[in-house]
Backbone as CSV, one residue per row, in Angstrom:
resi,resn,N_x,N_y,N_z,CA_x,CA_y,CA_z,C_x,C_y,C_z
1,MET,-2.711,42.503,-29.560,-2.139,43.842,-29.397,-0.730,43.726,-28.845
2,ALA,0.207,44.496,-29.402,1.619,44.331,-29.046,1.965,44.935,-27.700
3,GLY,1.196,45.918,-27.202,1.430,46.445,-25.868,2.694,47.257,-25.748
4,VAL,3.591,46.830,-24.836,4.800,47.586,-24.504,6.031,46.887,-25.073
5,TRP,6.796,47.618,-25.851,8.047,47.096,-26.403,9.225,47.936,-25.924
6,ALA,10.368,47.273,-25.768,11.593,47.959,-25.366,12.615,47.919,-26.496
7,ILE,13.330,49.021,-26.646,14.498,49.075,-27.523,15.712,49.229,-26.619
8,VAL,16.593,48.253,-26.631,17.829,48.330,-25.852,18.940,48.761,-26.805
9,VAL,19.462,49.950,-26.570,20.415,50.557,-27.489,21.836,50.167,-27.088
10,ALA,22.499,49.435,-27.979,23.878,48.995,-27.739,24.660,49.101,-29.037
11,GLY,24.347,50.120,-29.835,24.938,50.226,-31.162,26.239,50.975,-31.231
12,GLY,26.683,51.561,-30.101,27.893,52.373,-30.128,29.163,51.564,-30.055
13,SER,30.268,52.266,-30.262,31.581,51.608,-30.232,32.144,51.507,-28.830
14,GLY,31.585,52.297,-27.884,32.120,52.293,-26.529,33.543,52.792,-26.462
15,SER,33.924,53.714,-27.361,35.316,54.146,-27.487,35.818,54.881,-26.258
16,ARG,34.937,55.559,-25.522,35.380,56.291,-24.335,35.863,55.350,-23.243
17,PHE,35.397,54.106,-23.282,35.788,53.146,-22.255,37.226,52.689,-22.453
18,GLY,37.650,52.577,-23.716,38.981,52.056,-24.009,38.960,50.548,-24.160
19,GLY,40.016,49.988,-24.699,40.074,48.546,-24.913,39.508,48.166,-26.261
20,GLY,39.607,46.881,-26.593,39.220,46.432,-27.914,37.791,45.948,-28.034
21,VAL,37.067,45.832,-26.911,35.701,45.329,-26.928,34.749,46.453,-26.558
22,PRO,33.699,46.697,-27.341,32.713,47.708,-26.949,32.206,47.434,-25.541
23,LYS,32.033,48.493,-24.751,31.727,48.300,-23.324,30.451,47.512,-23.091
24,GLN,29.479,47.604,-24.027,28.211,46.909,-23.806,28.360,45.395,-23.829
25,PHE,29.522,44.896,-24.289,29.765,43.457,-24.330,30.748,43.002,-23.253
26,LEU,31.184,43.921,-22.403,32.078,43.548,-21.317,31.330,42.775,-20.233
27,ASP,32.069,41.973,-19.506,31.472,41.100,-18.500,31.163,41.853,-17.215
28,LEU,29.971,41.614,-16.688,29.582,42.080,-15.365,28.958,40.904,-14.638
29,ALA,29.653,40.400,-13.651,29.148,39.281,-12.839,28.698,38.102,-13.694
30,GLY,29.471,37.794,-14.728,29.222,36.577,-15.487,28.450,36.721,-16.777
31,GLN,27.967,37.934,-17.101,27.302,38.114,-18.385,27.540,39.534,-18.898
32,PRO,27.450,39.713,-20.213,27.712,41.037,-20.783,26.727,42.080,-20.263
33,LEU,27.186,43.345,-20.211,26.314,44.439,-19.787,25.002,44.417,-20.558
34,LEU,25.081,44.187,-21.857,23.893,44.182,-22.697,22.850,43.191,-22.196
35,MET,23.301,42.024,-21.724,22.360,41.007,-21.305,21.642,41.393,-20.013
36,TRP,22.326,42.148,-19.138,21.645,42.655,-17.949,20.510,43.581,-18.360
37,ALA,20.784,44.471,-19.312,19.772,45.415,-19.762,18.604,44.699,-20.436
38,ILE,18.916,43.720,-21.273,17.859,42.965,-21.953,17.021,42.193,-20.942
39,GLY,17.655,41.629,-19.929,16.916,40.856,-18.939,15.846,41.671,-18.245
40,ALA,16.196,42.887,-17.821,15.210,43.744,-17.160,14.123,44.165,-18.133
41,ALA,14.517,44.506,-19.362,13.546,44.928,-20.371,12.572,43.805,-20.698
42,ALA,13.086,42.594,-20.832,12.240,41.450,-21.173,11.263,41.120,-20.052
43,ALA,11.689,41.336,-18.805,10.815,41.050,-17.670,9.689,42.077,-17.548
44,ALA,9.925,43.295,-18.056,8.961,44.377,-17.881,8.100,44.625,-19.108
45,CYS,8.525,44.154,-20.278,7.863,44.511,-21.533,7.403,43.271,-22.296
46,ASP,6.569,43.502,-23.304,6.031,42.399,-24.097,6.980,41.936,-25.196
47,GLY,7.941,42.758,-25.551,8.914,42.405,-26.577,10.124,43.302,-26.477
48,VAL,11.237,42.833,-27.026,12.506,43.560,-26.942,13.185,43.576,-28.304
49,VAL,13.713,44.741,-28.658,14.594,44.861,-29.817,15.956,45.307,-29.301
50,ALA,16.980,44.520,-29.574,18.342,44.889,-29.203,19.042,45.466,-30.429
51,VAL,19.636,46.627,-30.272,20.341,47.295,-31.374,21.833,47.207,-31.095
52,VAL,22.563,46.512,-31.964,23.990,46.262,-31.748,24.787,46.785,-32.939
53,PRO,26.109,46.967,-32.772,26.922,47.376,-33.923,26.801,46.361,-35.057
54,ALA,26.852,46.846,-36.280,26.670,45.974,-37.448,27.666,44.825,-37.455
55,ASP,28.902,45.076,-36.990,29.904,44.014,-37.038,29.743,42.999,-35.908
56,HIS,28.744,43.212,-35.025,28.426,42.232,-33.989,27.082,41.566,-34.237
57,LEU,26.530,41.787,-35.416,25.184,41.280,-35.682,25.157,39.766,-35.828
58,ASP,26.211,39.187,-36.370,26.265,37.749,-36.584,27.130,37.085,-35.521
59,GLY,26.695,35.918,-35.078,27.512,35.143,-34.150,27.275,35.561,-32.713
60,PRO,27.927,34.875,-31.767,27.767,35.163,-30.346,28.148,36.599,-30.027
61,VAL,27.475,37.182,-29.070,27.725,38.570,-28.674,28.635,38.607,-27.456
62,GLY,29.767,39.283,-27.583,30.637,39.514,-26.445,31.084,38.253,-25.743
63,GLY,31.287,37.185,-26.493,31.713,35.951,-25.867,30.574,35.110,-25.327
64,LEU,29.323,35.576,-25.529,28.181,34.803,-25.081,28.170,33.445,-25.782
65,GLY,27.784,32.433,-25.049,27.890,31.084,-25.572,26.812,30.658,-26.540
66,GLY,25.890,31.516,-26.895,24.824,31.122,-27.802,24.125,32.345,-28.356
67,PRO,23.119,32.136,-29.191,22.426,33.277,-29.796,21.791,34.179,-28.747
68,LEU,21.785,35.455,-29.034,21.290,36.455,-28.107,19.842,36.208,-27.717
69,PHE,19.012,35.769,-28.659,17.587,35.687,-28.393,17.219,34.644,-27.354
70,LEU,18.100,33.710,-27.072,17.753,32.619,-26.163,17.509,33.092,-24.738
71,VAL,18.043,34.244,-24.353,17.911,34.702,-22.967,16.930,35.851,-22.849
72,ALA,16.183,36.155,-23.907,15.357,37.356,-23.900,13.867,37.066,-23.843
73,GLY,13.487,35.964,-23.209,12.073,35.691,-23.053,11.574,34.656,-24.049
74,PRO,10.345,34.203,-23.897,9.837,33.100,-24.715,9.776,33.423,-26.201
75,ASP,9.557,34.676,-26.535,9.480,35.041,-27.943,10.794,35.604,-28.473
76,GLY,11.795,35.697,-27.609,13.098,36.173,-28.028,13.150,37.674,-28.204
77,ALA,14.343,38.162,-28.514,14.548,39.579,-28.801,14.994,39.695,-30.242
78,ALA,14.385,40.606,-30.971,14.893,40.907,-32.304,16.233,41.607,-32.153
79,VAL,17.156,41.324,-33.032,18.476,41.947,-32.985,18.712,42.633,-34.320
80,VAL,18.958,43.944,-34.284,19.158,44.711,-35.513,20.445,45.514,-35.411
81,ALA,20.952,45.916,-36.574,22.175,46.715,-36.621,21.878,48.173,-36.329
82,GLY,22.758,48.811,-35.552,22.607,50.216,-35.220,23.171,51.125,-36.297
83,GLY,23.028,52.435,-36.069,23.503,53.428,-37.010,24.731,54.152,-36.497
84,ALA,25.060,55.257,-37.159,26.268,56.012,-36.821,26.093,56.835,-35.551
85,THR,24.848,57.158,-35.183,24.567,57.927,-33.982,23.558,57.179,-33.126
86,ARG,23.411,57.643,-31.893,22.430,57.010,-31.010,21.021,57.125,-31.598
87,ALA,20.681,58.310,-32.104,19.347,58.500,-32.660,19.100,57.570,-33.846
88,GLU,20.105,57.381,-34.692,19.949,56.462,-35.819,19.750,55.035,-35.328
89,SER,20.421,54.683,-34.247,20.247,53.339,-33.692,18.837,53.157,-33.141
90,VAL,18.317,54.184,-32.471,16.946,54.092,-31.969,15.973,53.946,-33.128
91,ARG,16.195,54.686,-34.200,15.305,54.574,-35.358,15.372,53.183,-35.978
92,ALA,16.553,52.580,-35.977,16.659,51.204,-36.468,15.856,50.259,-35.581
93,GLY,15.904,50.492,-34.280,15.110,49.681,-33.372,13.622,49.906,-33.558
94,LEU,13.223,51.162,-33.740,11.810,51.483,-33.948,11.246,50.775,-35.179
95,ALA,12.070,50.662,-36.208,11.612,50.000,-37.436,11.277,48.539,-37.195
96,ALA,11.851,47.946,-36.145,11.602,46.535,-35.837,10.502,46.336,-34.803
97,VAL,10.015,47.440,-34.222,8.931,47.351,-33.240,7.597,47.228,-33.982
98,PRO,6.740,46.298,-33.587,5.454,46.150,-34.279,4.669,47.463,-34.342
99,GLY,3.982,47.655,-35.444,3.259,48.891,-35.650,2.129,49.122,-34.673
100,ASP,1.622,48.054,-34.035,0.519,48.223,-33.102,0.983,48.357,-31.654
101,ALA,2.288,48.498,-31.435,2.783,48.736,-30.077,2.212,50.052,-29.555
102,GLU,1.789,50.066,-28.312,1.210,51.264,-27.708,2.267,52.140,-27.038
103,ILE,3.227,51.496,-26.396,4.271,52.196,-25.645,5.618,51.604,-26.033
104,VAL,6.594,52.480,-26.225,7.963,52.036,-26.514,8.877,52.593,-25.425
105,VAL,9.671,51.708,-24.861,10.641,52.078,-23.831,12.030,51.988,-24.437
106,VAL,12.801,53.069,-24.324,14.159,53.089,-24.852,15.128,53.036,-23.678
107,HIS,16.044,52.083,-23.733,16.989,51.898,-22.632,18.387,51.707,-23.182
108,ASP,19.369,52.282,-22.495,20.769,52.161,-22.900,21.402,50.941,-22.242
109,ALA,22.092,50.144,-23.043,22.778,48.973,-22.500,23.854,49.363,-21.498
110,ALA,24.307,50.616,-21.546,25.335,51.083,-20.613,24.797,51.259,-19.198
111,ARG,23.476,51.052,-19.011,22.895,51.088,-17.664,22.390,49.683,-17.318
112,PRO,23.297,48.790,-16.929,22.919,47.384,-16.723,22.145,47.127,-15.435
113,LEU,22.120,48.092,-14.510,21.495,47.851,-13.214,20.077,48.397,-13.111
114,ALA,19.507,48.853,-14.217,18.123,49.323,-14.183,17.208,48.189,-13.735
115,SER,16.307,48.501,-12.824,15.421,47.476,-12.270,14.129,47.377,-13.067
116,VAL,13.462,46.244,-12.902,12.143,46.084,-13.512,11.191,47.143,-12.959
117,ALA,11.325,47.472,-11.686,10.465,48.483,-11.071,10.622,49.834,-11.755
118,LEU,11.836,50.160,-12.203,12.060,51.428,-12.890,11.370,51.432,-14.247
119,PHE,11.457,50.312,-14.968,10.711,50.179,-16.219,9.209,50.364,-15.948
120,ASP,8.705,49.704,-14.928,7.283,49.795,-14.612,6.865,51.229,-14.300
121,ARG,7.760,51.969,-13.639,7.431,53.340,-13.223,7.247,54.260,-14.424
122,VAL,8.149,54.179,-15.402,8.012,55.067,-16.566,6.837,54.652,-17.437
123,VAL,6.599,53.350,-17.555,5.461,52.872,-18.347,4.153,53.325,-17.708
124,ALA,4.065,53.242,-16.387,2.844,53.647,-15.689,2.544,55.124,-15.918
125,ALA,3.580,55.958,-15.973,3.367,57.383,-16.187,2.807,57.664,-17.579
126,VAL,3.248,56.897,-18.574,2.702,57.062,-19.922,1.268,56.536,-19.967
127,ARG,1.017,55.423,-19.321,-0.352,54.902,-19.263,-1.290,55.912,-18.597
128,ALA,-0.745,56.716,-17.673,-1.560,57.698,-16.959,-1.836,58.941,-17.799
129,GLY,-1.201,59.051,-18.977,-1.529,60.154,-19.857,-0.372,60.975,-20.390
130,ALA,0.838,60.795,-19.871,1.984,61.549,-20.376,2.393,61.032,-21.749
131,ASP,2.946,61.915,-22.582,3.493,61.476,-23.867,4.808,60.736,-23.680
132,GLY,5.521,61.113,-22.627,6.787,60.468,-22.328,7.085,60.570,-20.846
133,ALA,7.914,59.648,-20.355,8.303,59.661,-18.950,9.754,59.226,-18.839
134,VAL,10.514,59.970,-18.045,11.933,59.676,-17.860,12.229,59.612,-16.366
135,PRO,13.141,58.720,-15.947,13.542,58.699,-14.546,14.624,59.758,-14.294
136,GLY,14.526,60.419,-13.168,15.515,61.439,-12.842,15.867,61.409,-11.371
137,VAL,17.108,61.792,-11.067,17.566,61.861,-9.680,18.026,63.291,-9.390
138,PRO,17.872,63.748,-8.136,18.308,65.104,-7.786,19.791,65.314,-8.078
139,VAL,20.137,66.552,-8.405,21.527,66.913,-8.693,22.159,67.420,-7.399
140,PRO,23.180,66.737,-6.855,23.733,67.134,-5.556,24.667,68.343,-5.630
141,ASP,25.262,68.586,-6.788,26.244,69.656,-6.919,25.606,70.938,-7.452
142,THR,26.224,72.073,-7.134,25.832,73.335,-7.743,26.232,73.322,-9.215
143,ILE,25.316,73.754,-10.070,25.554,73.746,-11.510,25.757,75.173,-12.005
144,LYS,26.758,75.378,-12.832,27.015,76.671,-13.464,26.840,76.540,-14.971
145,ARG,26.085,77.457,-15.568,26.030,77.548,-17.023,27.034,78.593,-17.458
146,ILE,27.894,78.233,-18.414,28.980,79.119,-18.825,28.885,79.449,-20.313
147,ASP,29.567,80.520,-20.710,29.636,80.875,-22.125,30.893,80.257,-22.735
148,PRO,31.110,80.393,-24.060,32.281,79.757,-24.685,33.620,80.181,-24.099
149,ALA,33.658,81.350,-23.468,34.911,81.827,-22.874,35.106,81.312,-21.455
150,GLY,34.142,80.560,-20.943,34.263,80.014,-19.601,33.689,80.898,-18.516
151,ARG,33.071,82.006,-18.892,32.459,82.888,-17.896,31.109,82.350,-17.459
152,VAL,30.821,82.481,-16.172,29.552,82.014,-15.641,28.425,82.921,-16.125
153,VAL,27.411,82.295,-16.711,26.244,83.019,-17.207,25.083,82.912,-16.230
154,GLU,24.967,81.760,-15.590,23.815,81.518,-14.727,24.137,80.411,-13.741
155,THR,23.555,80.508,-12.551,23.592,79.432,-11.570,22.155,79.000,-11.312
156,PRO,21.679,77.982,-12.040,20.279,77.572,-11.881,20.036,76.948,-10.514
157,ASP,18.797,77.050,-10.065,18.386,76.457,-8.795,18.409,74.938,-8.932
158,ARG,19.292,74.288,-8.191,19.427,72.841,-8.363,18.200,72.077,-7.880
159,ALA,17.349,72.711,-7.089,16.122,72.045,-6.659,15.208,71.740,-7.841
160,ALA,15.371,72.494,-8.923,14.544,72.282,-10.115,15.251,71.428,-11.155
161,LEU,16.432,70.910,-10.832,17.222,70.127,-11.783,17.145,68.640,-11.457
162,ARG,17.199,67.830,-12.504,17.282,66.387,-12.346,18.291,65.833,-13.352
163,ALA,19.072,64.866,-12.908,19.931,64.115,-13.816,19.104,62.961,-14.350
164,VAL,18.948,62.912,-15.660,17.999,61.994,-16.276,18.685,60.695,-16.693
165,GLN,17.971,59.582,-16.518,18.475,58.253,-16.814,17.632,57.608,-17.922
166,THR,17.967,56.391,-18.247,17.070,55.497,-18.975,16.794,54.326,-18.037
167,PRO,15.662,53.620,-18.247,14.761,53.588,-19.398,13.841,54.798,-19.470
168,GLN,13.507,55.196,-20.710,12.565,56.266,-20.961,11.397,55.689,-21.770
169,ALA,10.180,55.964,-21.330,8.992,55.405,-21.978,8.226,56.487,-22.724
170,PHE,7.624,56.104,-23.864,6.896,57.059,-24.691,5.676,56.392,-25.313
171,ALA,4.644,57.193,-25.535,3.576,56.720,-26.407,4.206,56.440,-27.764
172,ALA,3.968,55.249,-28.302,4.678,54.815,-29.504,4.501,55.786,-30.663
173,ALA,3.278,56.270,-30.879,3.021,57.176,-32.003,3.793,58.474,-31.855
174,VAL,3.920,58.960,-30.606,4.650,60.209,-30.368,6.138,60.010,-30.630
175,LEU,6.687,58.897,-30.171,8.113,58.649,-30.383,8.418,58.504,-31.868
176,ARG,7.554,57.815,-32.594,7.776,57.683,-34.041,7.729,59.050,-34.717
177,ARG,6.787,59.892,-34.301,6.702,61.230,-34.887,7.949,62.050,-34.563
178,ALA,8.466,61.913,-33.341,9.654,62.658,-32.924,10.878,62.273,-33.747
179,HIS,10.935,61.001,-34.155,12.088,60.534,-34.922,11.899,60.675,-36.432
180,ALA,10.703,61.023,-36.859,10.410,61.037,-38.296,11.263,62.046,-39.059
181,ALA,11.647,63.142,-38.402,12.427,64.183,-39.082,13.910,63.837,-39.180
182,GLY,14.314,62.754,-38.520,15.708,62.331,-38.603,16.661,63.145,-37.758
183,GLY,16.149,63.812,-36.718,16.995,64.653,-35.872,17.860,63.850,-34.924
184,ASP,18.741,64.557,-34.221,19.652,63.919,-33.280,19.569,64.645,-31.942
185,ALA,19.793,63.927,-30.860,19.783,64.498,-29.516,20.465,63.513,-28.587
186,THR,20.777,63.987,-27.379,21.458,63.108,-26.432,20.514,62.091,-25.813
187,ASP,19.196,62.364,-25.838,18.238,61.344,-25.438,16.946,61.534,-26.225
188,ASP,16.096,60.532,-26.180,14.855,60.565,-26.957,13.874,61.577,-26.411
189,ALA,13.931,61.825,-25.112,13.017,62.797,-24.519,13.197,64.174,-25.152
190,ALA,14.421,64.549,-25.480,14.657,65.863,-26.088,13.946,65.980,-27.427
191,LEU,13.933,64.905,-28.209,13.242,64.927,-29.498,11.731,65.018,-29.293
192,VAL,11.225,64.330,-28.280,9.796,64.384,-27.988,9.413,65.762,-27.461
193,GLU,10.251,66.328,-26.606,9.997,67.675,-26.085,9.938,68.698,-27.215
194,ALA,10.761,68.505,-28.251,10.795,69.447,-29.376,9.471,69.483,-30.130
195,LEU,8.668,68.444,-29.982,7.344,68.424,-30.599,6.342,69.269,-29.815
196,GLY,6.710,69.648,-28.583,5.761,70.282,-27.689,4.964,69.280,-26.890
197,ALA,5.379,68.027,-26.924,4.687,66.968,-26.194,5.046,67.032,-24.708
198,THR,4.244,66.347,-23.897,4.423,66.363,-22.443,5.317,65.213,-21.999
199,VAL,6.441,65.572,-21.392,7.357,64.585,-20.812,7.440,64.848,-19.317
200,VAL,7.212,63.821,-18.520,7.274,63.963,-17.070,8.488,63.218,-16.531
201,VAL,8.931,63.641,-15.353,10.045,62.985,-14.673,9.504,62.209,-13.487
202,VAL,9.845,60.938,-13.424,9.501,60.103,-12.271,10.766,59.850,-11.468
203,ASP,10.611,59.287,-10.291,11.772,59.020,-9.445,12.715,58.037,-10.127
204,GLY,13.959,58.445,-10.258,14.981,57.554,-10.773,15.607,56.741,-9.660
205,ASP,16.715,56.108,-9.964,17.387,55.234,-9.000,18.874,55.566,-8.997
206,PRO,19.412,56.049,-7.867,20.844,56.354,-7.811,21.728,55.167,-8.161
207,ALA,21.213,53.942,-7.971,21.993,52.748,-8.290,21.954,52.398,-9.771
208,ASN,21.168,53.133,-10.541,21.063,52.883,-11.982,22.256,53.540,-12.681
209,LEU,23.397,52.982,-12.427,24.682,53.542,-12.842,24.891,53.451,-14.350
210,LYS,25.455,54.516,-14.929,25.851,54.470,-16.335,27.327,54.101,-16.418
211,ILE,27.631,53.069,-17.174,29.008,52.602,-17.308,29.695,53.413,-18.410
212,THR,30.637,54.252,-18.008,31.395,55.036,-18.985,32.884,54.745,-18.931
213,GLY,33.375,54.169,-17.835,34.794,53.863,-17.709,35.012,52.658,-16.810
214,PRO,36.248,52.171,-16.710,36.544,50.972,-15.911,36.126,51.090,-14.457
215,ASP,36.271,52.278,-13.858,35.888,52.443,-12.456,34.389,52.205,-12.260
216,ASP,33.587,52.578,-13.264,32.147,52.362,-13.166,31.812,50.877,-13.142
217,LEU,32.583,50.092,-13.871,32.348,48.646,-13.884,32.613,48.057,-12.496
218,VAL,33.647,48.546,-11.832,33.947,48.099,-10.465,32.808,48.484,-9.526
219,ARG,32.308,49.713,-9.657,31.202,50.170,-8.823,29.949,49.326,-9.074
220,ALA,29.711,48.971,-10.323,28.545,48.150,-10.648,28.633,46.788,-9.980
221,GLU,29.819,46.206,-9.962,30.012,44.916,-9.280,29.668,45.052,-7.798
222,LEU,30.111,46.141,-7.168,29.829,46.357,-5.750,28.331,46.538,-5.506
223,LEU,27.688,47.283,-6.385,26.249,47.498,-6.243,25.474,46.194,-6.399
224,LEU,25.916,45.356,-7.328,25.271,44.049,-7.496,25.453,43.186,-6.255
225,ASP,26.650,43.227,-5.674,26.908,42.451,-4.452,25.967,42.888,-3.337
226,ARG,25.773,44.210,-3.208,24.890,44.719,-2.160,23.440,44.337,-2.449
227,ARG,23.060,44.382,-3.711,21.680,44.049,-4.079,21.364,42.593,-3.803
228,ASP,22.362,41.727,-3.975,22.151,40.295,-3.799,22.364,39.839,-2.358
229,ALA,22.907,40.749,-1.531,23.220,40.364,-0.141,21.945,40.170,0.696
């Protein structure tokens, strides 16, 4: 039985970061961001599929000195080409996940500091009966919902709000059904929610930083230093 598989999504261009190298291949403490994400996924799951841009499919990744699969556990990580959108990249990864997988965890390579414990937390919630589980952290700021003209429409109670992270875990059959229609969303949980399926929020990790710009990379280095101290 295939058990739990992870899809590490690194198929984007990283254009918001700037520079000539997609951000998922930039160096963080001696290895590409992608490899940090794969390392945690491989430690927590039975198999890993890494989704990379098509033009990075062949040869070393981001200056890595050898094939990607060598650092992804005894059975290696499958490496597939991503699509034009995040959802298309996830679907490419799903196609490489064994059909008998029970749970699929989707994680963004842009979050290199996700811990094995965080993977375990979302997987445990799905094992307990949820169709999907996402990590979330409280929102510290007041949030305003506005209309196209910039007028405030609503001020939701921030106590009921969470900023959602990856990794996100799902019952494999539910995730496949959610992607079957070919829809798009900012995360996989939204597609699963659209089915009417049950998605729960577990405790996220404030240190599970998303790398979107150069300053975030500096912060990630500092967080790693503190974690290793």
